[in-house]
C-alpha positions as CSV (number, residue, x, y, z in Angstrom):
1,M,-107.1,-118.8,87.1
2,N,-110.1,-121.5,86.8
3,S,-108.6,-124.8,88.7
4,E,-111.3,-126.6,87.1
5,V,-110.1,-129.5,84.2
6,Y,-111.4,-128.6,80.9
7,S,-110.4,-128.8,77.4
8,H,-110.7,-126.5,74.7
9,L,-112.9,-126.5,71.5
10,V,-112.0,-123.9,68.2
11,E,-115.2,-123.4,66.1
12,I,-115.1,-120.9,63.2
13,D,-118.4,-119.4,61.7
14,E,-117.7,-119.3,57.9
15,D,-120.4,-116.7,57.6
16,T,-119.7,-114.3,59.8
17,G,-115.5,-115.0,59.8
18,V,-115.3,-115.3,63.3
19,L,-113.2,-117.8,65.4
20,S,-114.6,-118.7,69.1
21,I,-112.7,-120.9,71.4
22,Y,-114.6,-122.7,74.3
23,R,-113.5,-123.9,77.3
24,I,-115.7,-127.7,77.4
25,F,-116.7,-128.7,80.8
26,P,-118.2,-131.8,81.6
27,R,-121.0,-130.1,81.8
28,R,-120.9,-127.2,79.9
29,R,-119.3,-124.9,77.5
30,E,-118.2,-122.0,78.2
31,L,-117.0,-119.3,75.6
32,Y,-113.0,-118.3,76.1
33,T,-113.0,-115.8,73.6
34,S,-113.8,-114.8,69.9
35,V,-111.7,-113.4,66.8
36,E,-112.3,-112.0,63.6
37,L,-110.1,-114.3,61.1
38,P,-107.8,-112.3,59.3
39,S,-108.9,-111.3,55.9
40,G,-107.1,-112.4,52.3
41,P,-104.8,-115.6,51.8
42,C,-102.7,-117.0,54.4
43,V,-99.4,-116.8,53.1
44,A,-96.7,-118.5,55.8
45,G,-94.2,-114.9,56.7
46,N,-96.8,-112.7,56.5
47,A,-96.7,-110.9,59.9
48,V,-100.6,-110.5,60.2
49,F,-101.3,-114.2,60.2
50,D,-98.1,-114.9,62.1
51,D,-98.9,-112.8,64.6
52,F,-102.2,-113.7,64.8
53,F,-101.7,-117.9,65.1
54,K,-99.1,-117.1,67.5
55,L,-102.0,-115.5,69.6
56,L,-104.3,-118.2,69.2
57,G,-101.8,-120.7,70.5
58,E,-101.0,-118.7,73.5
59,N,-104.7,-118.1,74.4
60,I,-105.2,-121.7,74.4
61,V,-101.7,-122.8,76.1
62,F,-102.4,-120.0,78.4
63,D,-105.8,-120.6,79.3
64,S,-104.8,-124.2,79.8
65,P,-103.9,-125.3,83.8
66,Q,-102.4,-128.6,82.4
67,G,-100.8,-127.0,79.4
68,R,-99.5,-124.4,82.1
69,R,-98.5,-127.1,84.5
70,C,-96.7,-129.2,82.1
71,L,-94.6,-126.3,80.8
72,G,-93.8,-125.1,84.2
73,L,-95.7,-121.7,83.8
74,D,-97.5,-122.1,87.1
75,D,-96.3,-121.7,90.8
76,E,-97.6,-124.0,93.3
77,D,-100.6,-122.3,93.8
78,G,-101.9,-122.6,90.4
79,E,-100.8,-118.5,89.7
80,V,-99.2,-117.8,86.2
81,L,-95.5,-117.1,86.3
82,G,-94.5,-113.6,85.1
83,P,-91.2,-113.4,82.9
84,G,-88.0,-113.8,84.6
């Protein structure tokens, strides 16, 4: 896991329907992941959209060293802790 401090930028390309998450460092930006946006109308409670938004949030939090530390998800060495 990267121990550098960075922020995240979420960018949506309306032409391609792709959402990209970038790591933003002081002097560069690095692509973390890209996913296609779900098609169709966004309806609360729709499993496709619920799963998409859950995955999006998990991607950002689990990639964030600061987020993992604040939530107690890292051990002393900065490694992500597994279940139970």
